[in-house]
A tleap script that builds the chain and sets N, CA, C and O, in Angstrom:
source leaprc.protein.ff14SB
mol = sequence {
  NMET LEU LEU ARG GLU ILE GLU LYS PHE LEU
  ALA ARG THR GLY MET PRO ALA THR LYS PHE
  GLY ARG LEU ALA VAL SER ASP PRO ARG LEU
  VAL LEU ASP MET ARG ASN GLY ARG GLU PRO
  ARG ARG ARG MET ILE LEU ARG VAL GLU HIE
  PHE MET ASN LYS TYR THR GLU THR LEU THR
  LYS ARG PRO GLN GLU SER LEU ASP VAL CARG
}
set mol.1.N position { -14.492 -1.073 2.650 }
set mol.1.CA position { -13.736 -1.156 3.887 }
set mol.1.C position { -12.249 -1.031 3.571 }
set mol.1.O position { -11.757 -1.631 2.615 }
set mol.2.N position { -11.553 -0.262 4.367 }
set mol.2.CA position { -10.151 0.038 4.099 }
set mol.2.C position { -9.281 -1.213 4.114 }
set mol.2.O position { -8.432 -1.381 3.239 }
set mol.3.N position { -9.475 -2.079 5.076 }
set mol.3.CA position { -8.640 -3.279 5.161 }
set mol.3.C position { -8.755 -4.118 3.894 }
set mol.3.O position { -7.758 -4.662 3.420 }
set mol.4.N position { -9.936 -4.226 3.355 }
set mol.4.CA position { -10.136 -4.986 2.115 }
set mol.4.C position { -9.328 -4.365 0.965 }
set mol.4.O position { -8.711 -5.079 0.174 }
set mol.5.N position { -9.342 -3.041 0.884 }
set mol.5.CA position { -8.580 -2.346 -0.162 }
set mol.5.C position { -7.078 -2.532 0.038 }
set mol.5.O position { -6.334 -2.700 -0.929 }
set mol.6.N position { -6.642 -2.502 1.281 }
set mol.6.CA position { -5.221 -2.730 1.573 }
set mol.6.C position { -4.827 -4.144 1.166 }
set mol.6.O position { -3.785 -4.343 0.543 }
set mol.7.N position { -5.651 -5.124 1.514 }
set mol.7.CA position { -5.350 -6.517 1.169 }
set mol.7.C position { -5.254 -6.694 -0.348 }
set mol.7.O position { -4.372 -7.402 -0.832 }
set mol.8.N position { -6.152 -6.059 -1.096 }
set mol.8.CA position { -6.089 -6.118 -2.562 }
set mol.8.C position { -4.799 -5.483 -3.065 }
set mol.8.O position { -4.140 -6.016 -3.958 }
set mol.9.N position { -4.447 -4.345 -2.485 }
set mol.9.CA position { -3.224 -3.638 -2.865 }
set mol.9.C position { -2.002 -4.520 -2.616 }
set mol.9.O position { -1.122 -4.622 -3.471 }
set mol.10.N position { -1.951 -5.152 -1.455 }
set mol.10.CA position { -0.819 -6.021 -1.117 }
set mol.10.C position { -0.725 -7.193 -2.089 }
set mol.10.O position { 0.370 -7.554 -2.521 }
set mol.11.N position { -1.851 -7.780 -2.430 }
set mol.11.CA position { -1.860 -8.906 -3.368 }
set mol.11.C position { -1.409 -8.461 -4.755 }
set mol.11.O position { -0.654 -9.164 -5.426 }
set mol.12.N position { -1.876 -7.295 -5.176 }
set mol.12.CA position { -1.552 -6.778 -6.509 }
set mol.12.C position { -0.081 -6.393 -6.633 }
set mol.12.O position { 0.536 -6.625 -7.673 }
set mol.13.N position { 0.481 -5.809 -5.580 }
set mol.13.CA position { 1.857 -5.308 -5.648 }
set mol.13.C position { 2.889 -6.299 -5.123 }
set mol.13.O position { 4.074 -6.183 -5.437 }
set mol.14.N position { 2.452 -7.270 -4.329 }
set mol.14.CA position { 3.393 -8.202 -3.724 }
set mol.14.C position { 4.161 -7.588 -2.560 }
set mol.14.O position { 5.159 -8.145 -2.104 }
set mol.15.N position { 3.695 -6.450 -2.088 }
set mol.15.CA position { 4.370 -5.748 -0.998 }
set mol.15.C position { 4.034 -6.416 0.338 }
set mol.15.O position { 2.871 -6.730 0.594 }
set mol.16.N position { 5.032 -6.635 1.184 }
set mol.16.CA position { 4.751 -7.176 2.518 }
set mol.16.C position { 3.949 -6.176 3.357 }
set mol.16.O position { 4.088 -4.964 3.192 }
set mol.17.N position { 3.126 -6.687 4.240 }
set mol.17.CA position { 2.266 -5.842 5.066 }
set mol.17.C position { 3.066 -4.867 5.922 }
set mol.17.O position { 2.665 -3.714 6.081 }
set mol.18.N position { 4.187 -5.313 6.474 }
set mol.18.CA position { 4.979 -4.423 7.324 }
set mol.18.C position { 5.593 -3.278 6.524 }
set mol.18.O position { 5.657 -2.145 6.999 }
set mol.19.N position { 6.038 -3.578 5.321 }
set mol.19.CA position { 6.599 -2.521 4.468 }
set mol.19.C position { 5.511 -1.517 4.094 }
set mol.19.O position { 5.751 -0.310 4.081 }
set mol.20.N position { 4.323 -2.016 3.792 }
set mol.20.CA position { 3.205 -1.138 3.463 }
set mol.20.C position { 2.943 -0.162 4.605 }
set mol.20.O position { 2.868 1.047 4.388 }
set mol.21.N position { 2.805 -0.676 5.799 }
set mol.21.CA position { 2.528 0.185 6.948 }
set mol.21.C position { 3.624 1.199 7.192 }
set mol.21.O position { 3.357 2.357 7.516 }
set mol.22.N position { 4.857 0.755 7.035 }
set mol.22.CA position { 5.999 1.649 7.241 }
set mol.22.C position { 6.003 2.774 6.209 }
set mol.22.O position { 6.205 3.938 6.556 }
set mol.23.N position { 5.780 2.428 4.938 }
set mol.23.CA position { 5.800 3.439 3.882 }
set mol.23.C position { 4.571 4.353 3.928 }
set mol.23.O position { 4.679 5.557 3.696 }
set mol.24.N position { 3.425 3.784 4.223 }
set mol.24.CA position { 2.178 4.560 4.186 }
set mol.24.C position { 2.038 5.508 5.371 }
set mol.24.O position { 1.684 6.674 5.197 }
set mol.25.N position { 2.314 5.009 6.575 }
set mol.25.CA position { 2.048 5.817 7.778 }
set mol.25.C position { 3.112 5.664 8.863 }
set mol.25.O position { 2.871 6.017 10.017 }
set mol.26.N position { 4.274 5.145 8.508 }
set mol.26.CA position { 5.377 4.950 9.466 }
set mol.26.C position { 4.993 4.026 10.617 }
set mol.26.O position { 5.429 4.231 11.750 }
set mol.27.N position { 4.186 3.020 10.336 }
set mol.27.CA position { 3.752 2.067 11.360 }
set mol.27.C position { 3.755 0.659 10.773 }
set mol.27.O position { 2.785 0.259 10.130 }
set mol.28.N position { 4.839 -0.102 10.988 }
set mol.28.CA position { 4.912 -1.440 10.402 }
set mol.28.C position { 3.845 -2.405 10.916 }
set mol.28.O position { 3.607 -3.435 10.286 }
set mol.29.N position { 3.204 -2.104 12.027 }
set mol.29.CA position { 2.167 -2.985 12.582 }
set mol.29.C position { 0.758 -2.629 12.110 }
set mol.29.O position { -0.206 -3.280 12.513 }
set mol.30.N position { 0.628 -1.624 11.276 }
set mol.30.CA position { -0.692 -1.146 10.859 }
set mol.30.C position { -1.595 -2.263 10.349 }
set mol.30.O position { -2.700 -2.442 10.860 }
set mol.31.N position { -1.146 -3.011 9.358 }
set mol.31.CA position { -2.003 -4.026 8.737 }
set mol.31.C position { -2.327 -5.139 9.732 }
set mol.31.O position { -3.479 -5.563 9.831 }
set mol.32.N position { -1.334 -5.611 10.463 }
set mol.32.CA position { -1.583 -6.655 11.461 }
set mol.32.C position { -2.598 -6.178 12.495 }
set mol.32.O position { -3.525 -6.905 12.850 }
set mol.33.N position { -2.415 -4.957 12.971 }
set mol.33.CA position { -3.357 -4.415 13.957 }
set mol.33.C position { -4.764 -4.287 13.374 }
set mol.33.O position { -5.747 -4.566 14.060 }
set mol.34.N position { -4.863 -3.869 12.116 }
set mol.34.CA position { -6.182 -3.759 11.483 }
set mol.34.C position { -6.812 -5.133 11.309 }
set mol.34.O position { -8.024 -5.287 11.463 }
set mol.35.N position { -6.000 -6.127 10.991 }
set mol.35.CA position { -6.520 -7.496 10.878 }
set mol.35.C position { -7.059 -7.984 12.218 }
set mol.35.O position { -7.951 -8.829 12.274 }
set mol.36.N position { -6.499 -7.436 13.295 }
set mol.36.CA position { -6.930 -7.808 14.647 }
set mol.36.C position { -7.985 -6.865 15.214 }
set mol.36.O position { -8.276 -6.910 16.410 }
set mol.37.N position { -8.564 -6.004 14.362 }
set mol.37.CA position { -9.675 -5.175 14.803 }
set mol.37.C position { -9.400 -3.694 14.978 }
set mol.37.O position { -10.320 -2.944 15.306 }
set mol.38.N position { -8.182 -3.247 14.773 }
set mol.38.CA position { -7.881 -1.819 14.907 }
set mol.38.C position { -8.698 -1.021 13.895 }
set mol.38.O position { -8.766 -1.379 12.719 }
set mol.39.N position { -9.310 0.049 14.357 }
set mol.39.CA position { -10.099 0.932 13.498 }
set mol.39.C position { -9.346 2.249 13.339 }
set mol.39.O position { -9.243 3.019 14.293 }
set mol.40.N position { -8.821 2.515 12.149 }
set mol.40.CA position { -8.084 3.768 11.954 }
set mol.40.C position { -9.027 4.971 11.929 }
set mol.40.O position { -10.189 4.869 11.536 }
set mol.41.N position { -8.494 6.097 12.354 }
set mol.41.CA position { -9.273 7.335 12.305 }
set mol.41.C position { -9.240 7.907 10.898 }
set mol.41.O position { -8.490 7.446 10.036 }
set mol.42.N position { -10.065 8.916 10.686 }
set mol.42.CA position { -10.226 9.507 9.348 }
set mol.42.C position { -8.897 9.967 8.749 }
set mol.42.O position { -8.636 9.725 7.571 }
set mol.43.N position { -8.065 10.620 9.538 }
set mol.43.CA position { -6.785 11.120 9.024 }
set mol.43.C position { -5.899 9.972 8.546 }
set mol.43.O position { -5.263 10.073 7.497 }
set mol.44.N position { -5.858 8.893 9.302 }
set mol.44.CA position { -5.065 7.724 8.920 }
set mol.44.C position { -5.617 7.116 7.633 }
set mol.44.O position { -4.852 6.727 6.750 }
set mol.45.N position { -6.923 7.034 7.527 }
set mol.45.CA position { -7.549 6.491 6.314 }
set mol.45.C position { -7.133 7.313 5.100 }
set mol.45.O position { -6.787 6.757 4.058 }
set mol.46.N position { -7.167 8.623 5.234 }
set mol.46.CA position { -6.776 9.495 4.124 }
set mol.46.C position { -5.312 9.303 3.745 }
set mol.46.O position { -4.972 9.292 2.561 }
set mol.47.N position { -4.449 9.151 4.738 }
set mol.47.CA position { -3.020 8.935 4.463 }
set mol.47.C position { -2.795 7.622 3.731 }
set mol.47.O position { -2.016 7.562 2.780 }
set mol.48.N position { -3.472 6.576 4.170 }
set mol.48.CA position { -3.329 5.259 3.545 }
set mol.48.C position { -3.854 5.292 2.111 }
set mol.48.O position { -3.199 4.791 1.197 }
set mol.49.N position { -5.020 5.873 1.916 }
set mol.49.CA position { -5.583 5.960 0.566 }
set mol.49.C position { -4.685 6.776 -0.355 }
set mol.49.O position { -4.489 6.415 -1.515 }
set mol.50.N position { -4.141 7.868 0.155 }
set mol.50.CA position { -3.231 8.699 -0.633 }
set mol.50.C position { -1.996 7.895 -1.039 }
set mol.50.O position { -1.568 7.946 -2.192 }
set mol.51.N position { -1.428 7.158 -0.095 }
set mol.51.CA position { -0.251 6.342 -0.402 }
set mol.51.C position { -0.560 5.323 -1.495 }
set mol.51.O position { 0.202 5.194 -2.453 }
set mol.52.N position { -1.666 4.600 -1.361 }
set mol.52.CA position { -2.004 3.580 -2.357 }
set mol.52.C position { -2.227 4.206 -3.735 }
set mol.52.O position { -1.786 3.657 -4.744 }
set mol.53.N position { -2.903 5.340 -3.779 }
set mol.53.CA position { -3.139 6.013 -5.059 }
set mol.53.C position { -1.839 6.471 -5.704 }
set mol.53.O position { -1.630 6.264 -6.899 }
set mol.54.N position { -0.967 7.091 -4.918 }
set mol.54.CA position { 0.306 7.579 -5.459 }
set mol.54.C position { 1.191 6.420 -5.902 }
set mol.54.O position { 1.834 6.496 -6.949 }
set mol.55.N position { 1.229 5.360 -5.122 }
set mol.55.CA position { 2.061 4.205 -5.458 }
set mol.55.C position { 1.583 3.570 -6.760 }
set mol.55.O position { 2.387 3.247 -7.634 }
set mol.56.N position { 0.280 3.396 -6.882 }
set mol.56.CA position { -0.292 2.812 -8.098 }
set mol.56.C position { -0.047 3.723 -9.294 }
set mol.56.O position { 0.283 3.252 -10.383 }
set mol.57.N position { -0.209 5.016 -9.092 }
set mol.57.CA position { 0.036 5.992 -10.156 }
set mol.57.C position { 1.487 5.926 -10.626 }
set mol.57.O position { 1.757 5.986 -11.825 }
set mol.58.N position { 2.408 5.805 -9.696 }
set mol.58.CA position { 3.828 5.713 -10.029 }
set mol.58.C position { 4.113 4.457 -10.842 }
set mol.58.O position { 4.884 4.497 -11.802 }
set mol.59.N position { 3.496 3.346 -10.463 }
set mol.59.CA position { 3.709 2.098 -11.197 }
set mol.59.C position { 3.191 2.175 -12.618 }
set mol.59.O position { 3.823 1.657 -13.539 }
set mol.60.N position { 2.051 2.815 -12.808 }
set mol.60.CA position { 1.465 2.872 -14.146 }
set mol.60.C position { 2.147 3.899 -15.038 }
set mol.60.O position { 2.040 3.815 -16.261 }
set mol.61.N position { 2.844 4.863 -14.454 }
set mol.61.CA position { 3.523 5.886 -15.247 }
set mol.61.C position { 4.975 5.547 -15.547 }
set mol.61.O position { 5.636 6.275 -16.287 }
set mol.62.N position { 5.473 4.474 -14.996 }
set mol.62.CA position { 6.863 4.086 -15.257 }
set mol.62.C position { 7.061 3.840 -16.737 }
set mol.62.O position { 6.241 3.182 -17.378 }
set mol.63.N position { 8.151 4.369 -17.286 }
set mol.63.CA position { 8.413 4.071 -18.699 }
set mol.63.C position { 8.718 2.587 -18.871 }
set mol.63.O position { 9.308 1.953 -17.996 }
set mol.64.N position { 8.315 2.057 -19.990 }
set mol.64.CA position { 8.594 0.651 -20.273 }
set mol.64.C position { 10.098 0.442 -20.338 }
set mol.64.O position { 10.808 1.164 -21.039 }
set mol.65.N position { 10.565 -0.533 -19.616 }
set mol.65.CA position { 11.996 -0.823 -19.634 }
set mol.65.C position { 12.347 -1.532 -20.928 }
set mol.65.O position { 11.592 -2.356 -21.444 }
set mol.66.N position { 13.497 -1.191 -21.423 }
set mol.66.CA position { 13.961 -1.798 -22.663 }
set mol.66.C position { 14.255 -3.270 -22.426 }
set mol.66.O position { 14.797 -3.653 -21.389 }
set mol.67.N position { 13.896 -4.073 -23.386 }
set mol.67.CA position { 14.138 -5.510 -23.283 }
set mol.67.C position { 15.318 -5.921 -24.148 }
set mol.67.O position { 15.375 -7.055 -24.622 }
set mol.68.N position { 16.265 -5.005 -24.359 }
set mol.68.CA position { 17.447 -5.309 -25.163 }
set mol.68.C position { 18.234 -6.442 -24.523 }
set mol.68.O position { 18.573 -6.390 -23.341 }
set mol.69.N position { 18.513 -7.441 -25.301 }
set mol.69.CA position { 19.329 -8.558 -24.828 }
set mol.69.C position { 20.646 -8.488 -25.573 }
set mol.69.O position { 20.673 -8.513 -26.803 }
set mol.70.N position { 21.715 -8.401 -24.846 }
set mol.70.CA position { 23.037 -8.274 -25.483 }
set mol.70.C position { 23.852 -9.505 -25.266 }
set mol.70.O position { 24.991 -9.581 -25.728 }
savepdb mol mol.pdb
quit
């Protein structure tokens, strides 16, 4: 279920639900509405899944930041 995957994503990234909706599909109420029973259509599901995949991919490909202490 998409909402379950979104909730896991939010917990893993620490991203607020409104920011997620805004970045994923330009709708800050997306997650709240889904929690209240909103059923997204196929196109919306694909957009959300694409966003989560790209965001996760970006996080895992980030170069390790230097821990130089000066």
